[in-house]
C-alpha positions in Angstrom: -165.5 -146.5 93.6 -165.5 -150.1 92.3 -161.8 -151.6 92.2 -162.6 -152.5 88.5 -163.0 -148.7 87.8 -159.3 -148.4 87.8 -159.1 -150.5 84.8 -158.8 -149.4 81.1 -162.2 -148.5 79.9 -160.8 -148.5 76.2 -163.8 -149.0 73.5 -164.2 -148.8 69.8 -165.3 -145.4 69.3 -163.6 -143.1 67.4 -160.5 -141.5 69.6 -161.4 -137.8 69.7 -158.3 -135.6 69.2 -158.0 -134.1 72.5 -157.7 -137.7 73.9 -154.8 -139.0 71.9 -151.5 -139.2 73.5 -149.0 -140.4 70.8 -146.4 -138.0 69.4 -143.7 -139.2 66.9 -141.3 -140.7 69.8 -144.1 -142.5 71.3 -145.1 -144.0 68.0 -141.3 -144.8 66.9 -140.8 -146.4 70.3 -144.0 -148.4 70.4 -143.1 -150.0 67.1 -139.4 -150.7 68.1 -140.6 -152.5 71.0 -142.9 -154.4 69.2 -140.5 -155.6 66.7 -137.1 -155.7 68.5 -138.3 -159.1 70.0 -137.1 -162.9 70.2 -139.7 -164.2 67.4 -138.1 -161.4 64.8 -134.5 -162.3 65.7 -135.6 -166.1 65.2 -136.7 -164.8 61.6 -133.3 -163.8 60.8 -131.8 -167.1 62.3 -133.7 -168.8 59.6 -131.6 -167.3 56.7 -128.2 -168.2 57.3 -126.8 -170.3 56.1 -129.1 -170.9 53.5 -128.2 -168.0 51.9 -125.0 -166.0 52.2 -124.9 -163.2 55.1 -124.7 -160.3 52.4 -127.7 -161.6 50.8 -129.6 -162.2 54.0 -129.1 -158.4 54.9 -130.3 -157.3 51.6 -133.5 -159.1 51.8 -134.1 -157.8 55.4 -133.3 -154.0 54.3 -135.1 -154.1 51.1 -138.0 -156.2 52.4 -138.6 -154.3 55.6 -138.3 -151.0 53.9 -141.0 -152.2 51.3 -143.1 -154.0 54.0 -143.4 -151.1 56.4 -145.0 -148.6 53.5 -148.6 -150.7 53.5 -148.3 -151.1 57.2 -147.8 -147.3 57.7 -150.5 -146.7 55.2 -152.8 -148.9 57.3 -151.9 -147.2 60.4 -152.6 -143.7 58.8 -156.2 -144.9 58.2 -156.7 -145.4 61.9 -155.2 -141.9 62.6 -157.6 -140.1 60.1 -160.8 -142.1 61.5 -159.8 -142.7 65.2 -161.2 -146.3 65.0 -159.4 -149.6 65.6 -158.4 -152.0 62.8 -161.0 -154.6 62.6 -163.7 -151.8 62.8 -162.3 -150.3 59.8 -162.7 -153.7 57.9 -166.4 -152.8 58.2 -165.9 -149.7 55.5 -164.8 -152.4 53.0 -166.4 -155.8 54.0 -169.6 -154.3 55.2 -171.2 -153.9 58.9 -171.8 -157.8 58.9 -169.1 -158.9 56.8 -166.5 -157.4 59.2 -167.4 -160.3 61.6 -165.4 -163.0 60.0 -161.9 -160.9 59.6 -162.4 -160.0 63.4 -163.0 -163.5 64.9 -160.1 -164.8 62.8 -157.8 -162.1 64.1 -158.8 -162.7 67.4 -158.0 -166.6 67.0 -154.6 -165.7 65.4 -153.5 -163.2 68.1 -154.4 -165.5 70.5 -152.1 -168.0 69.0 -149.4 -165.7 68.6 -149.7 -164.8 72.1 -149.1 -168.9 72.7 -145.6 -168.5 71.0 -144.6 -165.3 72.7 -145.5 -166.4 76.1 -143.4 -169.6 75.9 -140.3 -167.6 74.7 -140.7 -165.2 77.6 -141.1 -168.1 79.9 -137.9 -169.8 78.4 -136.0 -166.4 79.2 -137.2 -165.8 82.5 -136.4 -169.5 83.5 -133.0 -169.1 82.0 -132.6 -165.8 84.2 -133.8 -167.4 87.2 -131.9 -170.6 86.8 -128.6 -168.4 86.1 -129.1 -166.6 89.6 -130.6 -169.2 91.9 -130.3 -172.7 90.1 -134.1 -173.0 90.3 -135.9 -174.2 86.9 -139.6 -174.0 86.2 -140.5 -173.2 82.9 -144.5 -173.7 83.3 -144.5 -171.5 86.1 -142.6 -168.7 84.5 -145.1 -168.9 81.4 -147.9 -168.6 83.7 -146.4 -165.7 85.5 -145.6 -164.0 82.1 -149.0 -164.1 81.0 -150.2 -162.9 84.3 -148.0 -159.8 84.2 -149.2 -159.6 80.6 -153.0 -159.3 81.6 -152.1 -156.9 84.6 -150.7 -154.4 82.0 -153.3 -155.0 79.3 -156.3 -154.7 81.5 -155.2 -150.9 82.0 -155.7 -150.2 78.4 -153.7 -148.5 75.7 -151.9 -145.8 78.1 -150.3 -148.5 80.3 -149.1 -150.2 76.8 -147.5 -147.0 75.8 -145.7 -146.4 78.9 -143.9 -149.9 79.1 -143.1 -149.6 75.3 -140.8 -146.5 75.6 -138.6 -148.2 78.1 -138.3 -151.6 76.7 -137.3 -150.4 73.5 -134.5 -148.1 74.4 -133.3 -151.3 76.4 -133.5 -153.6 73.5 -131.7 -151.3 71.1 -129.0 -151.0 73.4 -128.5 -154.8 74.0 -128.5 -155.4 70.3 -126.0 -152.8 69.8 -123.8 -154.0 72.5 -124.1 -157.4 71.1 -123.3 -156.4 67.5 -120.2 -154.5 69.1 -119.3 -157.6 71.2 -119.4 -160.3 68.2 -117.7 -158.1 65.6 -114.8 -157.2 67.8 -114.5 -160.6 68.9 -114.8 -162.4 65.3 -113.4 -161.6 62.1 -116.4 -160.5 59.8 -114.9 -162.2 56.8 -115.6 -165.6 58.7 -119.4 -164.5 58.2 -119.2 -163.0 54.8 -116.9 -166.1 53.5 -119.2 -169.1 55.2 -120.0 -172.1 53.6 -123.5 -172.4 52.5 -125.9 -175.2 52.8 -125.7 -177.9 50.5 -129.5 -178.3 50.6 -131.2 -174.8 51.4 -134.7 -174.7 51.8 -134.6 -170.8 51.6 -133.4 -168.7 49.1 -132.8 -164.8 48.9 -136.2 -164.3 47.2 -138.0 -166.6 49.8 -136.2 -164.6 52.7 -137.6 -161.4 51.0 -141.0 -162.6 51.0 -140.7 -163.8 54.6 -139.5 -160.5 55.6 -142.5 -158.6 53.9 -144.8 -161.3 55.5 -143.5 -160.4 58.9 -144.6 -156.9 58.3 -147.9 -158.0 57.1 -148.5 -159.9 60.2 -148.7 -156.5 62.1 -151.2 -154.9 60.0 -154.2 -156.4 61.9 -153.0 -154.5 65.0 -151.4 -151.2 63.7 -154.8 -149.1 64.0 -155.6 -150.4 67.3 -152.8 -148.1 68.6 -152.2 -145.6 65.9 -155.8 -144.1 66.3 -154.2 -142.6 69.5 -151.6 -140.6 67.4 -151.9 -136.9 67.6 -151.2 -136.3 63.9 -150.8 -137.8 60.5 -147.4 -137.1 59.8 -145.8 -138.2 63.1 -147.9 -141.1 63.3 -146.7 -142.2 59.7 -143.4 -141.7 60.0 -143.0 -142.8 63.5 -144.6 -146.4 62.5 -142.6 -146.7 59.1 -139.2 -145.8 60.7 -139.7 -147.6 64.1 -140.8 -150.7 62.1 -137.7 -150.2 59.8 -135.2 -149.9 62.5 -136.6 -152.9 64.6 -136.7 -155.1 61.8 -133.3 -154.5 60.5 -131.9 -154.5 64.0 -133.7 -157.6 65.1 -133.4 -159.8 61.8 -130.1 -158.6 61.1 -128.9 -159.7 64.8 -130.5 -163.2 64.5 -128.6 -163.5 61.1 -125.4 -162.7 62.5 -125.7 -164.5 65.9 -126.7 -167.9 63.7 -124.0 -167.3 61.3 -121.2 -167.0 63.9 -122.5 -169.5 66.2 -122.4 -172.2 63.1 -119.0 -170.7 62.2 -118.0 -171.6 65.9 -119.6 -175.1 65.7 -122.3 -174.1 68.4 -125.6 -176.5 68.2 -128.4 -174.8 66.6 -131.2 -173.9 68.4 -134.4 -171.8 68.3 -133.7 -170.0 71.6 -131.2 -167.2 70.7 -130.7 -166.5 74.5 -128.4 -169.5 74.6 -126.4 -168.5 71.7 -126.1 -164.9 73.3 -124.8 -166.5 76.5 -121.8 -167.5 74.5 -121.0 -164.0 73.8 -121.2 -163.1 77.5 -124.7 -161.6 77.4 -126.9 -164.5 78.7 -128.3 -163.1 81.8 -128.7 -159.6 80.5 -130.1 -160.9 77.2 -132.6 -163.1 78.8 -134.1 -160.5 81.3 -134.3 -157.9 78.1 -135.4 -160.6 75.9 -138.3 -161.5 78.5 -139.3 -157.8 78.4 -139.3 -157.3 74.9 -141.6 -160.4 74.7 -143.9 -159.2 77.3 -144.4 -155.8 75.7 -145.3 -157.7 72.3 -147.7 -160.0 74.0 -149.3 -157.1 75.7 -149.9 -155.5 72.2 -151.3 -158.9 71.2 -153.6 -159.4 73.9 -154.8 -155.8 73.6 -155.4 -156.1 69.9 -157.2 -159.3 70.2 -159.6 -157.7 73.0 -160.2 -154.8 70.3 -161.0 -157.2 67.8 -163.4 -159.3 69.9 -165.1 -155.9 70.9 -165.7 -155.4 67.1 -168.1 -158.3 67.4 -169.3 -157.9 70.8 -169.0 -154.3 71.7 -171.2 -154.4 74.9 -168.7 -157.0 76.6 -166.5 -154.2 77.6 -162.9 -154.1 77.7 -161.4 -156.0 80.7 -163.7 -159.0 80.9 -162.5 -160.1 77.4 -159.1 -159.3 78.1 -158.9 -161.3 81.3 -160.5 -164.2 79.8 -158.1 -164.1 76.9 -155.2 -163.9 79.1 -156.1 -167.3 80.6 -156.7 -168.9 77.2 -153.2 -167.5 76.3 -151.6 -169.0 79.4 -153.3 -172.5 78.7 -152.0 -172.4 75.0 -148.5 -171.5 75.9 -147.8 -174.3 78.1 -147.7 -176.5 74.7 -144.6 -175.5 74.6 -142.4 -177.0 72.0 -145.3 -178.0 69.7 -145.7 -174.4 69.3 -142.0 -173.9 68.0 -142.2 -176.7 65.6 -144.9 -174.8 63.9 -143.4 -171.2 64.2 -142.5 -170.8 60.5 -145.9 -172.1 59.2 -147.6 -169.8 61.5 -145.9 -166.8 60.2 -146.8 -167.8 56.8 -150.5 -168.6 57.8 -150.9 -165.1 58.9 -149.9 -163.7 55.6 -152.1 -166.2 53.8 -155.2 -165.0 56.0 -154.4 -161.6 56.0 -152.6 -160.0 53.2 -155.9 -160.4 50.9 -158.0 -158.4 53.8 -155.6 -155.5 53.9 -155.0 -155.6 50.2 -158.7 -154.9 49.9 -158.9 -152.3 52.9 -156.1 -150.2 51.5 -157.3 -150.2 47.8 -161.0 -149.6 49.1 -159.8 -146.5 51.3 -157.2 -144.9 49.3 -158.4 -145.5 45.5 -162.2 -146.4 45.8 -163.2 -144.0 48.7 -160.5 -141.5 47.9 -159.2 -141.4 51.2 -162.5 -140.6 52.9 -164.1 -142.8 55.3 -167.4 -141.7 57.8 -166.1 -142.9 61.2 -169.4 -142.6 62.6 -171.5 -144.1 60.0 -168.9 -147.1 60.2 -169.6 -147.6 63.7 -173.2 -146.9 64.1 -174.5 -147.6 60.6 -176.6 -144.5 60.8 -176.4 -143.7 56.8 -176.0 -147.1 55.7 -173.1 -146.1 53.4 -171.3 -149.5 54.1 -174.2 -152.0 54.4 -173.6 -153.1 50.7 -175.9 -156.4 50.1 -177.4 -156.9 53.4 -174.5 -155.9 55.2 -171.9 -157.9 53.5 -169.7 -156.7 50.7 -169.8 -159.5 48.3 -166.9 -158.2 46.1 -164.8 -157.9 49.1 -165.6 -161.9 50.1 -165.1 -162.8 46.5 -161.8 -161.1 46.9 -160.8 -162.4 49.8 -161.6 -166.2 48.6 -159.5 -165.8 45.7 -156.5 -163.9 47.3 -156.6 -166.4 50.2 -156.9 -169.7 47.7 -153.9 -168.2 45.9 -151.7 -167.7 48.8 -152.4 -170.9 50.5 -151.7 -172.8 47.0 -148.6 -171.1 46.0 -147.6 -171.1 49.7 -148.1 -174.8 51.0 -148.9 -176.6 48.0 -147.1 -175.4 45.0 -144.5 -172.9 46.5 -143.3 -170.0 44.1 -139.5 -169.6 43.6 -140.4 -166.0 44.3 -142.6 -166.3 47.1 -146.4 -165.3 47.1 -146.6 -162.4 49.7 -146.3 -159.6 47.4 -147.9 -161.5 44.5 -151.0 -162.2 46.9 -151.1 -158.4 48.0 -151.1 -157.2 44.3 -153.5 -160.0 42.8 -156.0 -159.3 45.8 -156.0 -155.5 45.4 -156.4 -155.8 41.3 -159.2 -158.3 42.0 -161.0 -156.2 44.5 -160.8 -153.0 42.3 -162.0 -154.8 39.2 -165.1 -156.6 41.0 -166.0 -153.0 42.6 -165.9 -151.5 39.4 -167.8 -154.2 37.4 -170.5 -154.2 40.0 -170.5 -150.6 39.9 -169.8 -149.8 43.4 -166.9 -147.3 43.0 -169.3 -144.2 42.2 -171.1 -144.9 45.5 -168.3 -144.3 47.7 -168.3 -140.2 46.8 -170.9 -139.2 49.5 -168.8 -140.1 52.5 -167.2 -137.6 54.8 -164.5 -137.7 57.3 -164.5 -137.5 60.9 -161.8 -135.0 61.0 -160.2 -133.1 58.3 -156.3 -133.6 57.7 -156.1 -129.7 58.7 -157.4 -130.4 62.1 -155.3 -133.7 62.2 -152.1 -131.6 61.7 -153.0 -129.2 64.4 
């Protein structure tokens, strides 16, 4: 037996029901571990003191509850078809048209991994320096990505195993920090905190950022939810997992940021430093390291799935290894990455909100909740060829949505944000163009890979 045969051999073919491994608990914990992570905490830190703590929590709770809906709905398509996310985009964009979203997603996930690897390296460096006095951030960034590759290369089952333990550890740590802070400080200090004189974020913009964070996961959700055993457990596991994680992580960021400012601490993008002031430095750095590690594993896994949508013959472990090396080199840029973190989050929204508005409208409204998974993958019946392999309607919609999002995010920012408006506009334009080109009626001939009855069984 070759030593490489022990690696994961995941592919882009529909996952059969008898090979699916995720129940409600594993789905719930996977999305907990994915989002109770340092970068989500950092997002919550952005809000205070630009807006009040109460308004920040309102934006976090409502934004998370709304943003988790399209995330769970997109994941549901993966459950029904058994296909990875970028393969599913073939149904709306066409067999050849889906190549561009897949390549862009691969690049974005690698960039996301750069940021995550650096944050994990910082946390590991803090822990080692605390224990031994030794410090070498570059070394620990490299070691982090080495662990990411080792875990990811064994496929989705390796990812599922690590997420369960990390999610529980992160929740325990988060609640300990909440308890420590609120028993040490008076919450009235947080509620009555003086706001910034020149705020860059309003309550509605914070709400928009929270929703954009949920959308940033939509390009990966089916890569994992295709392994769910039932629609019900998969949908609600995803929804509540993301909801709880987002509220806990962003809420923690808002609380830590608020009290640190009230205590005249120096502002920093590394929450581990702030948590150290509350007596959780070493524990926080270790758990934060593993949380970022788990999120990076998911990002690298999805980057591989996206790459395989374009180059299916490349196999699984070779692209994983190559992209792991690329992620390591990029993470060594360090501070350059963090100075562009906020813009990177918004860039993801700009590029992918139109894509998944199109996918959701195509699946639930135009195709009436029915995709032929075999034809999407092998193009045997030609139902998703459109115009020589490209759905012009999807590309027209994508360009309109992306230009709208970019203009009203970077050039002329709207007071209400652009995330929800981009999503609604893109969905409406796609529906209109598909109806105008008389492609809606052609969708009635598709069939499902499995019926909902079988999925629930």
